[in-house]
C-alpha positions in Angstrom: 195.5 124.1 70.7 193.4 126.0 73.0 193.6 125.8 76.8 190.3 123.8 76.9 191.8 121.2 74.5 195.1 120.9 76.5 193.2 120.4 79.8 190.9 117.9 78.1 194.0 116.1 76.8 195.6 115.9 80.2 192.4 114.4 81.9 192.1 111.8 79.2 195.5 110.5 80.2 194.3 110.2 83.8 193.1 106.6 84.6 191.0 107.4 87.6 187.8 106.3 85.8 188.8 102.7 85.4 190.4 102.4 88.8 187.3 103.8 90.5 185.1 101.3 88.4 187.3 98.5 89.4 187.2 99.4 93.1 183.4 99.7 92.9 183.1 96.2 91.3 185.3 94.6 94.0 183.4 96.3 96.8 180.0 95.4 95.3 181.1 91.7 94.8 182.5 91.3 98.4 179.1 92.7 99.6 177.0 90.4 97.5 179.0 87.4 98.5 178.8 88.4 102.2 175.1 89.0 102.0 174.5 85.5 100.6 176.6 83.8 103.0 175.0 85.7 105.9 171.5 84.6 104.6 172.6 81.1 104.5 173.9 81.3 108.2 170.6 82.6 109.4 168.7 80.1 107.5 170.7 77.4 109.0 170.3 79.0 112.4 166.6 79.3 112.1 166.3 75.6 111.2 168.5 74.7 114.1 166.3 76.8 116.5 163.1 75.2 115.2 164.7 71.7 115.7 165.9 72.6 119.2 162.6 74.0 120.2 160.5 71.2 118.7 162.8 68.7 120.5 162.1 70.6 123.8 158.4 70.5 123.1 158.5 66.8 122.4 160.3 66.2 125.6 157.7 68.3 127.6 154.9 66.5 125.8 156.4 63.1 126.9 156.8 64.3 130.4 153.2 65.5 130.5 152.0 62.2 129.2 154.0 60.2 131.7 152.5 62.2 134.6 148.9 61.8 132.9 149.3 58.0 132.5 150.4 57.3 136.1 147.9 56.6 138.9 149.4 59.2 141.1 150.1 62.2 139.0 151.6 64.3 141.7 154.2 61.8 142.6 155.2 61.3 139.1 155.3 65.0 138.5 157.8 65.4 141.3 160.0 62.5 140.1 160.2 64.0 136.5 160.9 67.4 137.7 163.6 66.0 139.9 165.2 64.1 137.0 165.3 67.5 135.0 162.9 66.6 132.3 160.9 69.6 133.1 161.2 72.7 135.3 157.7 72.4 136.6 154.4 70.4 136.3 151.1 71.9 136.6 147.9 69.7 137.1 144.5 71.4 136.8 140.8 69.9 137.0 138.2 70.4 134.3 137.3 73.7 135.8 140.7 75.1 135.6 141.6 75.0 139.3 145.1 74.0 140.0 145.3 70.6 141.9 149.0 70.3 141.8 151.9 72.8 141.0 155.6 72.0 141.3 157.6 74.0 143.9 159.4 76.9 142.4 157.4 76.9 139.2 157.9 79.7 136.6 155.4 82.5 136.7 152.4 82.4 134.5 151.5 82.6 131.8 153.4 79.8 129.9 154.0 79.8 126.2 152.3 76.8 124.8 154.2 74.6 122.3 151.1 74.4 120.1 152.0 77.7 118.4 150.8 81.3 118.1 147.1 80.5 118.7 147.8 79.7 122.3 150.3 82.5 122.7 149.6 85.4 125.0 151.2 88.8 125.1 153.8 89.7 127.5 157.3 88.4 128.5 158.0 84.7 127.8 158.7 82.9 131.2 158.3 79.3 130.3 157.7 76.9 127.4 155.0 74.5 128.2 153.2 71.3 126.8 149.8 70.3 127.7 148.0 67.0 127.6 144.5 65.8 128.8 144.3 64.0 132.0 141.6 61.0 132.1 140.5 58.7 134.9 140.4 54.8 134.7 137.0 55.1 132.9 138.3 57.5 130.3 136.6 60.5 131.4 138.4 64.0 131.1 139.3 65.1 134.5 141.7 67.8 133.8 145.1 68.7 132.1 148.8 68.3 132.8 151.2 71.0 131.8 155.0 70.4 131.7 157.0 73.6 131.5 160.7 74.5 130.9 162.0 77.8 132.2 162.9 80.2 129.5 165.7 82.2 131.0 169.0 83.9 129.9 170.7 80.4 130.1 168.1 79.0 127.8 168.6 81.8 125.2 172.5 81.3 125.6 172.2 77.6 124.9 170.2 78.5 121.7 172.9 80.9 120.7 175.6 78.2 121.3 173.8 75.6 119.3 173.1 77.9 116.3 176.2 79.9 116.3 174.4 83.2 116.0 173.3 86.0 118.6 169.7 85.1 119.7 167.2 87.7 121.3 163.9 86.7 122.9 161.2 89.4 122.3 158.8 90.5 124.8 155.4 88.9 123.5 156.4 88.8 119.8 154.1 91.5 118.7 156.9 94.2 118.4 160.6 94.1 118.5 160.8 97.3 120.5 161.2 95.3 123.8 163.0 92.1 124.5 163.2 89.6 127.4 166.6 88.0 127.0 169.4 88.5 124.5 173.0 87.6 123.8 173.6 90.7 121.8 176.2 93.1 123.0 175.0 96.5 124.3 176.8 98.2 121.4 174.7 96.7 118.7 171.6 95.7 120.7 169.5 98.9 119.7 170.4 98.7 116.0 169.5 95.0 115.8 166.0 95.6 117.6 165.4 98.6 115.3 166.2 96.4 112.2 164.0 93.6 113.4 161.1 95.8 114.2 161.2 97.3 110.6 160.9 93.8 108.9 157.9 91.6 108.1 157.8 87.9 108.2 161.1 86.2 108.2 163.0 88.5 105.8 166.7 89.2 106.5 167.6 92.9 106.9 170.9 94.7 107.5 171.6 97.1 110.3 173.7 100.2 110.0 176.7 98.7 111.6 176.9 95.7 109.2 174.9 92.9 111.1 172.3 90.8 109.4 169.0 90.2 111.2 166.1 87.7 110.8 163.0 87.2 112.9 161.5 83.7 113.4 158.4 82.8 115.1 156.1 82.5 116.9 154.7 79.7 114.5 153.5 76.2 114.8 156.0 74.2 116.4 158.2 77.2 117.4 156.2 79.4 119.6 159.0 81.6 120.9 159.3 85.1 119.1 163.1 85.3 118.4 165.5 87.5 116.5 168.7 86.0 115.1 171.6 88.2 114.0 175.1 87.5 112.5 178.0 90.0 111.9 179.2 90.6 108.4 182.1 88.7 107.2 183.5 91.4 104.8 187.2 91.8 105.3 187.8 94.7 107.7 190.7 96.1 105.7 189.0 96.0 102.3 187.7 99.6 102.2 191.1 100.9 103.4 192.8 98.8 100.7 190.5 100.0 97.8 191.0 103.6 99.0 194.7 103.2 99.0 194.6 101.9 95.4 192.5 104.7 94.3 194.7 107.3 96.1 197.8 105.7 94.4 196.3 105.9 91.0 195.2 109.4 91.6 198.7 110.5 92.5 200.0 108.9 89.3 197.3 110.6 87.3 198.1 114.0 89.0 201.8 113.5 88.1 201.0 112.7 84.5 198.7 115.7 84.4 201.1 117.9 85.9 203.8 117.0 83.2 201.4 117.8 80.5 200.2 121.1 81.9 203.6 122.6 82.7 203.7 124.3 79.4 200.4 125.9 79.9 200.7 127.3 83.4 202.9 130.3 82.8 200.0 132.6 81.8 198.2 131.4 85.0 201.1 132.2 87.2 201.4 135.7 85.8 197.6 136.1 86.4 197.9 134.6 90.0 200.7 137.0 90.7 198.7 140.0 89.5 195.7 138.9 91.5 197.8 138.7 94.6 199.0 142.2 94.1 195.4 143.3 93.7 194.4 141.5 97.0 197.0 143.5 98.7 195.7 146.9 97.4 197.7 147.4 94.3 195.1 148.3 91.7 197.9 149.2 89.1 198.7 145.5 88.5 198.6 144.4 84.9 198.8 141.0 83.1 200.7 140.7 79.8 198.7 139.5 76.9 200.7 136.8 75.2 198.1 134.9 73.1 194.6 135.2 71.7 193.1 132.0 73.4 191.1 131.8 76.4 194.0 132.8 78.7 194.8 135.9 76.5 191.1 137.0 76.8 191.2 136.4 80.5 194.2 138.8 80.8 192.4 141.6 78.8 189.4 141.2 81.0 191.5 141.3 84.2 193.3 144.4 83.1 189.9 146.2 82.3 188.5 145.1 85.7 191.5 146.6 87.7 191.0 149.9 85.9 187.4 150.1 86.6 187.8 148.7 90.2 190.3 151.6 90.9 187.7 154.2 89.9 184.9 152.5 91.9 187.1 152.2 94.9 188.0 155.8 95.0 184.2 156.7 94.8 183.4 154.1 97.4 186.0 155.3 99.8 184.6 158.7 99.8 181.0 157.4 100.3 182.2 155.0 103.0 183.8 157.7 105.1 180.6 159.7 104.8 178.3 156.9 105.6 180.6 155.8 108.4 180.1 159.0 110.3 176.3 159.1 109.8 175.9 155.4 110.9 178.0 156.1 114.0 175.8 159.0 114.9 172.7 156.7 114.2 174.0 153.9 116.1 174.9 156.1 119.1 171.4 157.6 118.9 169.6 154.3 118.7 171.6 152.8 121.6 171.3 155.7 124.0 167.8 157.0 123.8 164.1 156.0 123.3 163.2 159.5 122.2 161.4 158.5 119.0 161.4 162.0 117.5 165.2 162.5 118.1 165.9 159.1 116.5 163.8 159.8 113.5 165.5 163.2 113.0 168.8 161.5 112.9 167.7 159.0 110.5 166.3 161.6 108.2 169.4 163.8 108.3 171.7 160.8 107.6 169.5 159.7 104.7 169.5 163.1 103.3 173.3 163.5 103.6 173.9 159.9 102.2 171.7 160.3 99.1 172.3 164.1 98.4 168.7 165.1 98.7 167.5 168.7 99.4 164.6 167.8 101.5 162.8 164.9 103.2 160.4 163.7 105.8 159.6 160.8 108.0 155.8 160.0 108.3 154.2 157.3 110.5 150.7 155.9 110.1 148.4 156.9 112.7 144.8 156.0 113.6 142.4 156.8 110.8 144.8 155.6 108.1 146.7 159.0 107.8 150.4 159.4 107.5 151.6 162.2 109.8 155.1 163.7 109.4 157.1 163.2 112.7 160.0 165.2 111.4 160.8 167.0 108.2 163.8 168.9 106.8 164.1 171.4 103.9 160.2 171.6 103.2 160.0 175.3 103.7 158.9 177.1 100.7 157.9 174.0 98.8 154.2 174.4 99.2 151.9 175.6 96.4 151.0 179.3 96.2 148.4 180.2 98.8 149.7 177.7 101.3 153.2 179.1 101.9 153.6 177.7 105.5 152.4 174.2 104.3 150.4 171.9 106.5 151.8 171.7 110.1 152.5 168.8 110.4 152.5 167.1 106.9 149.4 164.9 106.7 148.7 162.5 103.8 145.8 159.9 103.8 147.1 156.3 103.1 146.5 155.6 99.3 146.6 159.2 98.1 149.7 160.7 96.5 153.2 159.1 96.3 153.7 158.5 100.0 150.1 157.3 100.4 150.6 154.8 97.6 153.8 153.6 99.1 152.2 153.1 102.4 149.2 151.3 100.9 151.1 149.1 98.6 154.3 148.5 100.5 156.4 149.1 97.3 159.0 151.8 97.0 158.8 154.4 94.4 161.1 156.9 92.7 160.7 159.2 89.8 160.5 162.7 88.3 157.7 165.3 88.5 156.8 167.3 85.5 156.8 171.1 85.7 153.1 171.2 84.8 152.0 168.7 87.6 150.8 170.2 90.8 150.9 167.7 93.7 148.1 167.7 96.1 148.8 167.5 99.9 152.6 167.0 99.3 155.5 169.5 98.8 156.6 170.6 95.4 159.6 168.7 94.0 161.4 167.6 90.7 162.5 164.1 91.8 161.5 162.0 94.5 162.1 158.6 96.2 159.9 157.1 98.9 160.5 153.8 100.8 158.0 152.2 103.2 159.1 150.5 106.5 157.3 147.9 108.3 157.7 145.8 111.5 161.3 144.3 111.6 161.5 140.5 111.0 159.0 140.2 108.0 159.8 138.6 104.9 160.0 140.4 101.6 158.0 139.9 98.5 159.4 140.7 95.0 157.3 142.2 92.3 155.0 145.1 91.5 152.6 146.9 93.7 149.1 146.2 94.4 146.0 148.2 93.9 145.6 151.2 96.0 142.6 150.7 98.5 139.8 153.2 98.4 140.4 154.3 94.9 143.4 156.6 95.9 145.8 157.6 93.2 149.7 158.0 93.3 149.9 160.7 90.7 153.0 162.9 91.1 154.6 163.2 87.7 154.7 161.4 84.5 158.2 160.9 83.4 159.3 158.3 85.8 160.5 154.9 84.5 159.9 151.5 86.0 162.8 150.2 88.3 163.8 146.6 87.5 160.7 146.0 85.5 158.3 147.2 88.2 154.8 148.6 87.6 154.2 152.3 87.3 151.6 153.8 89.6 150.1 157.1 88.4 153.2 157.9 86.3 155.7 157.5 89.2 158.1 154.5 89.6 157.7 151.4 91.6 160.5 148.9 92.7 160.0 145.7 90.7 162.7 143.0 90.7 165.2 145.6 91.5 163.5 146.2 95.0 161.7 144.3 97.6 158.7 145.3 99.7 157.9 144.2 103.1 155.6 141.3 103.2 153.9 138.9 105.6 154.2 135.1 105.7 151.5 134.8 103.0 153.5 136.9 100.6 151.0 139.9 100.8 152.7 143.3 101.4 152.9 143.9 105.1 151.1 146.8 106.8 153.5 149.8 106.6 154.5 151.6 109.8 155.5 154.7 107.9 157.2 156.1 104.9 160.8 157.7 104.5 160.5 160.3 101.6 163.3 162.3 100.0 162.9 165.1 97.4 165.2 166.9 94.8 168.5 165.2 94.6 171.5 167.6 94.3 172.7 168.0 90.7 169.2 167.8 89.4 169.8 164.2 88.8 167.0 161.5 89.5 167.5 159.1 92.4 168.9 155.9 91.3 168.8 152.2 92.4 171.8 152.8 94.7 169.8 155.6 96.5 166.9 153.1 96.7 169.0 150.5 98.4 170.5 153.1 100.8 167.1 154.4 101.7 166.0 150.9 102.4 168.7 150.6 105.0 167.7 153.8 106.8 164.0 152.8 106.5 165.1 149.6 108.2 166.6 151.6 111.0 163.4 153.7 111.3 161.4 150.4 111.6 163.7 149.2 114.2 163.5 152.5 116.3 159.8 152.5 116.0 159.5 149.0 117.0 161.9 149.3 119.9 160.1 152.3 121.3 156.8 150.6 121.2 158.4 147.4 122.9 160.0 149.5 125.5 156.6 151.2 126.2 154.8 147.8 126.2 157.4 146.3 128.6 157.1 149.4 130.9 153.3 148.8 130.9 153.5 145.0 131.6 156.0 145.6 134.5 153.3 147.8 136.2 150.1 145.6 135.8 148.8 142.4 137.2 148.4 139.6 134.6 145.3 138.1 136.0 143.0 141.1 136.8 144.6 143.7 134.5 144.8 146.1 137.6 148.0 148.0 138.6 150.3 145.8 140.6 152.1 146.3 144.0 155.1 148.0 142.4 153.0 150.7 140.9 151.0 151.2 144.1 154.1 152.4 146.0 154.9 154.9 143.3 151.2 156.1 142.9 150.4 156.6 146.5 153.5 158.7 147.0 152.7 160.6 144.0 149.1 161.1 145.0 149.9 162.0 148.6 152.3 164.8 147.2 149.6 166.1 144.9 146.9 166.2 147.7 149.5 168.0 150.0 150.4 170.5 147.3 146.8 171.5 146.5 145.3 171.0 149.9 143.0 168.2 148.9 142.0 164.9 150.5 143.0 161.3 149.4 141.1 158.3 150.3 142.7 154.9 150.4 140.5 151.7 150.5 142.0 148.5 151.4 139.8 145.6 150.2 140.0 141.8 150.9 137.6 139.1 149.7 136.2 137.3 152.8 137.1 133.8 153.2 138.7 133.5 149.7 140.7 130.5 150.9 137.5 128.5 151.2 136.7 129.4 147.5 140.0 127.9 146.4 139.6 124.9 148.6 136.1 124.2 147.5 136.1 125.0 143.8 139.9 125.0 142.9 142.2 127.6 142.0 140.8 128.2 138.5 137.5 129.2 140.0 139.4 131.4 142.4 141.1 133.1 139.5 137.7 133.7 137.8 136.4 135.2 141.1 139.4 137.5 141.3 139.0 138.8 137.6 135.3 139.2 137.9 135.8 141.2 141.2 138.4 143.4 139.5 135.9 144.0 136.6 133.1 145.0 139.1 135.6 147.3 141.0 136.5 149.0 137.8 132.8 149.6 137.2 132.3 151.4 140.5 135.2 154.0 140.3 135.9 157.0 138.2 138.6 157.3 135.5 140.9 159.2 137.9 140.7 156.6 140.6 143.4 154.0 140.6 142.7 150.4 141.4 145.5 147.9 142.4 145.9 144.3 143.2 148.3 144.1 146.2 148.6 140.4 146.1 146.4 137.3 146.5 142.8 138.4 147.4 143.9 142.0 148.6 143.2 144.9 146.4 143.6 148.8 147.1 141.8 151.8 145.8 143.2 155.3 145.6 140.5 158.0 145.5 141.9 161.5 144.8 139.8 164.5 146.1 137.6 162.1 148.1 136.7 162.4 151.8 135.7 159.7 154.1 132.1 160.0 153.3 132.8 159.6 149.5 134.9 156.6 150.2 132.3 155.0 152.4 129.8 155.4 149.6 132.3 153.7 147.2 132.8 150.9 149.8 129.0 150.4 150.1 128.7 150.1 146.4 131.4 147.7 146.1 130.1 145.5 148.8 126.6 145.5 147.2 128.1 144.9 143.6 129.9 141.8 145.2 127.3 140.7 147.5 124.1 140.9 145.2 125.4 139.3 142.3 127.2 136.0 142.7 130.0 135.0 140.5 129.2 132.4 137.8 131.9 130.0 137.0 131.1 127.8 133.9 132.8 124.6 135.4 130.3 124.6 138.3 126.5 124.3 138.5 125.8 127.0 140.9 127.2 130.6 141.4 129.8 131.4 143.9 128.8 133.9 146.6 131.6 136.1 147.9 131.7 139.3 150.0 134.2 141.9 150.5 135.6 143.7 153.6 136.9 147.2 153.2 139.2 149.4 155.3 139.1 153.2 154.8 141.7 155.7 155.5 142.0 159.4 154.4 145.0 161.7 154.0 145.8 163.7 156.0 143.4 162.6 158.8 145.0 159.1 159.2 148.5 159.6 158.2 151.0 162.1 156.6 152.7 159.7 154.3 151.4 157.2 151.8 152.8 154.4 154.0 151.0 155.6 157.0 147.7 156.1 155.3 148.0 152.5 153.7 148.8 151.0 157.1 145.8 152.9 158.6 143.5 151.6 155.8 145.0 148.1 156.5 144.2 148.4 160.3 140.7 149.5 159.4 140.4 146.4 157.1 141.2 144.2 160.0 138.7 145.9 162.2 136.1 145.2 159.3 137.1 141.6 159.4 136.9 141.4 163.2 133.3 143.0 162.9 132.1 140.0 161.0 133.2 140.7 157.5 131.1 142.0 154.6 131.3 145.6 155.8 133.7 148.5 155.9 135.4 150.4 158.7 137.1 153.9 158.8 140.4 154.1 160.5 140.7 155.9 163.7 142.3 159.3 163.6 145.9 159.2 164.9 146.5 161.7 167.7 149.9 162.5 166.4 148.7 163.5 162.9 149.0 167.3 162.4 145.7 169.1 161.8 145.0 172.3 160.3 142.0 174.5 160.6 139.9 175.5 157.6 137.5 178.4 157.9 133.8 177.4 157.2 130.7 179.5 156.9 128.8 180.2 160.2 126.1 177.9 161.1 127.8 174.7 159.8 126.7 171.6 161.6 128.3 168.3 161.8 126.9 165.5 159.6 124.8 162.9 161.4 127.2 160.1 160.7 130.3 162.0 161.9 132.4 161.1 159.0 135.0 163.7 157.8 134.0 165.5 154.5 135.7 168.2 152.4 134.6 171.2 150.5 132.1 174.0 150.6 128.4 173.8 151.5 126.9 173.3 148.0 125.6 170.3 146.0 127.7 167.8 144.1 128.9 169.4 140.9 131.4 168.4 138.3 133.9 171.0 137.4 134.8 171.5 133.7 137.7 169.3 132.7 137.8 167.6 136.2 136.1 165.0 138.3 133.0 165.7 140.2 133.3 167.0 143.7 130.7 166.5 146.4 130.6 169.0 149.2 128.5 168.6 152.4 125.5 170.9 152.6 126.3 171.3 156.2 129.7 172.5 155.5 131.8 170.2 157.5 135.4 171.3 157.5 138.0 168.8 156.3 139.6 168.9 159.8 136.6 167.6 161.5 137.3 164.3 163.1 135.3 161.3 161.7 132.8 159.5 163.7 133.4 156.2 165.2 135.5 154.0 162.9 132.9 151.1 162.9 129.9 153.2 162.1 128.2 152.5 158.8 126.6 155.5 157.3 122.7 155.4 157.5 121.4 157.5 154.5 118.7 160.1 155.4 116.7 162.4 153.3 119.0 165.2 154.3 122.0 163.3 153.5 120.7 162.0 150.2 119.6 165.5 149.2 123.0 166.9 150.2 125.4 164.4 148.8 123.1 163.4 145.7 124.3 159.9 145.7 127.9 161.1 145.4 129.3 162.8 148.5 132.7 161.6 147.5 134.7 164.2 145.7 134.6 162.6 142.4 131.7 160.5 140.9 128.4 162.0 140.1 125.1 160.2 140.9 125.6 157.7 138.0 128.2 155.0 138.0 131.4 155.7 135.8 131.9 153.6 132.9 135.4 152.2 133.4 138.6 153.2 135.0 141.3 152.0 137.1 143.1 148.9 135.7 145.3 148.3 132.8 146.7 145.1 131.3 148.8 142.3 133.0 152.2 142.4 134.7 153.8 140.7 137.6 153.7 141.9 141.3 155.6 141.1 144.4 153.8 139.0 147.0 152.6 140.7 150.1 152.5 138.9 153.5 149.1 138.4 155.1 148.4 138.5 158.7 145.7 135.6 158.6 142.6 137.4 157.3 
C-alpha cells in the first residue's frame, strides 16, 4: 500500500465529519428556535404597545370630550388635569388662537392620536387627542386638545408592560436619532443601526444577538417605536459544542497516530536530514528504503543537496564580491550628491559583478538624445576612422540598441555578428542594456513597443529572445523573464537613461542572471538621479517665495553679501532698491487677502519685466521687495525706480473677482555701494531709510539715500573738463554713450564723466530728464540695461521666507 493509501485509510477512521455535522445541526436548530420565539415575543410586545397607546388615546379623547361638553371649558380642563387624566389641555378658537392652555403644558408640537397623517417631524414631546368645541347653537367655535406627556417615564412604563426594551425615535423618519430609550449604552447603537436598516415592521437581528422590530407610526399608534429583545440561546452552547468537537478530534488524532506509526520512520529520517541541511551540513543523505512516494522523495532530496552544495559555493563567491561593491555603492549614495561620481561607482560595480569588459551610463537629455555621463573600457572600440570615438557617447533615442531600450523601456541582450558594423555605438561581440526610470513606477511584463520616429535597434542578428520576448532588429528583448518600467496605465514609463555593458569575459553571452543583476544597479542609478534632482529642487524651493516666484529673504542675505564682495573686488558699483507698495493694507482690508495676493504676484511680474537678467529681485516680506542692480550707479537705479513706478501706476491691477481694477503705487528707496555703506547690511539699511523718506514725501516716488560721512571714499581720475550732471546724482564710468559689452550687461556712462566718488545730489530730488541727459544716457544711464526693456529676469519659483518686521509704513 502506498503512502497516499495509508494516509487515506487513517483519515477515514477519523469521525470528525459526523461530529462537525452534528454540532452544526444542533447550533442551527437552537438558532431557529430562538429566532421564532423572539419573533413571537416582539409580536406580542407590539400588540401590547398598540393596545396601551390606543387606551391612552381613548382616555385623552374622553378628557377632551368632557372639556368640550361643559359650559366652562377652562374650569373643566383644570379639574381633569388635576385628576391626572391628562398632562395638559389646550383650547383654541376657529382661527387657531389659543384661548386656554394648562400651566406647565408640554412644548409643541404634540403628536396627534389620529395617526401618521397628523404627525410632524421632530422629537415627540406629548401625545394628544383633539375634539371640536361647539357652542349651545351647535356652531363650531374651536378645538379642545388633551395631551399626555411622552417622557422617559412613559417609555419605561411601555417597556414594563411589554417586557421588552423600548426606544422612542426622533420623528419616526429615521432610526439614526432617538428621543427616549430603555436600551443600555452597550447595545443602543447596534439596535438603532439594525432598526434603521429595516423597512416596515420586519424583525432583524443585531450583531450582538438582539432581535429588533420597528412599529408605528400608524393609525391608532402614532408613536415611532423600536422594540428589542435579547437572544435566548444558551450562553454555554457554543463552548459545549466546541468541547465536543475538540474531544472527537483528539480521539481521531489518537487513532490516526496509531495507524501512522509504521509509516513515519522514513519521514523521521527525512526530517533529521533536513535539520542537518538547515544547520549547514550539505553532505546529509537520506537512505532509500522503498520505491513508493517516500522513496522517490528521498532520491529527490539527495539530488537536491548535491546540487545545492555546488550552488552555495558559487553564490558564496558572488556574494562576497557583490557585498564589497554594494558597500562602496551604498557609502557613495549616502555621502555625496555628485551625480558623476555616483554613476561611475554604479558602472564599475555593474562591470565587476557581471564580468563585462566595458560599459557606459547614458542619461536622456533635451532633444531626445542619450549622452554618456561616464564610461569605462570603450577606448579602441570605435570603427576605423573614428579611433577616439565621440566625446562623449551620444545616441538619439530610438536609434541603435541603447536608443531602442530608452524608447521602449524594455531591456535587451544579445550577440553582434562580425559582419555587423554598429552605427554611433562602440564595437562589441555581446551586449546587455537595461533602462532605468523614476523610482516608484510599476512594471509591465511583455514585449517591447514600436520605436518612435522609425528608428531601428539593429546591432546583430544572432540574439535569442529572453523569456519569450520580442526581438528588435535581431537583438534580444526581455519578455516574461524581465520587466520594464511602466506608468499607471501600463505603458512603458519614460526612461531617465540606460545602463549598457559590452563583451562579457570568457566570450559568453550575458544571461538572465546578468540581466537581473543589471536591473539592480539600474535601479540604484535611477535612485541616484532622482535624489540629485530632488536635492536640487529642494534647494531651489528653500530660496524662493511661493507667491511671487522671486528670491526670498534667506537668499537676499547671501546674495547681497556676494554682490558687495564682487563689486568691491572689481571696483564696481552696486545699487540696492527697497520697494514697498503704498497703503497695501487698505487693499487687503477693502478687497480681501486673495486680491492682495493677486496684486503682489502682478507687481512681481511687472518688476521682472523692468530689470535685466543679471539683476536680482527679492520679496523681503509682506509687500516689501528688494532689487539688487550690479554695476549700476544711482542714476541708473533712479531710472529703474521711475520705470517701476510708472509700470505700477499707469496700469491698474485687474482682479477677476471685482468689477473694477485696483490702483496701487510703489515707493522706492535707493542706496549705492560704496557711497551709502561698506557692507551689504549697511547698504540695505540705507535703502530702507531712503524708502521711509519716500514714504514721508507722500509716497508714489523714490528717494536716494544720503551719503554717510563715515563711508570711506576713493578718488577716481577723470578726463579734464568733466562737469557734474544737472541732477547731482552719482554716476559711474567713462564719458561715452551707453554700450553693451560682448558677453556682459550694458553699461551706461555719463557723457559728462562724473566720477564714481562724486556725491549725489539731494536725496529727495527726482531726476528731470533733459535733452543732454537723454542723449547722454540713452534711456539707460544705469550700468546694465540698454534703451529697450529686458525680457525677463530676477525671480524663480516659490519657497518660504522669514518674516521681516515693519516700522509702520
